[in-house]
C-alpha positions, 0 to 999 in steps of 0.5 A, spaced: 102 208 311 098 202 314 091 200 312 085 197 316 087 190 317 081 185 320 083 184 327 077 180 329 070 177 326 064 174 330 063 169 328 070 167 327 073 165 321 073 157 320 069 156 326 063 151 327 057 154 331 051 151 333 047 157 335 046 162 329 048 170 331 043 176 330 049 179 327 055 179 324 061 184 326 068 185 324 073 189 327 079 192 324 085 196 326 083 203 325 077 207 324 073 206 317 071 211 313 064 214 313 063 220 308 057 225 309 054 220 314 054 215 309 057 208 309 062 206 304 063 199 307 059 193 306 058 186 308 054 180 305 053 174 308 051 168 304 049 160 305 052 154 301 047 155 296 048 163 295 042 165 299 043 172 302 043 172 310 044 179 311 038 184 313 038 191 312 044 196 312 051 195 315 053 199 321 059 202 322 062 205 329 069 207 329 073 201 327 067 196 327 062 194 322 056 190 323 050 187 319 044 184 322 042 177 319 036 172 318 037 164 320 039 160 314 034 155 312 040 150 311 046 148 315 053 148 312 059 153 310 057 160 311 061 166 307 062 173 309 064 178 304 066 185 306 069 191 302 071 197 307 075 203 306 080 205 311 081 212 314 086 213 309 081 212 303 084 205 301 079 200 300 080 193 302 075 187 300 076 180 302 072 174 305 072 169 310 068 162 312 065 159 318 060 153 319 053 153 321 051 146 324 045 147 329 044 141 334 039 136 333 
């Protein structure tokens, strides 16, 4: 059986953005598992110095997981790490990067 596969991310992997998003969202190829109303999925957003930029808990709606963010104090490479569980119970963990380069 196939497992959930990352189809789209916002911001996109390897992109360079000038405007910071209020949230990060990841769209998978199938619904993500939620057990008893509790999510077993997570997202972590960090700047190049390792400071956390995510805020609150991740929210799952069908095949999309998202988390609110705070504006980083420094520009540079941003890492988005995630762990999700597909509907068949298979966990998937990975990460991707994008660059935050605000206009001066």
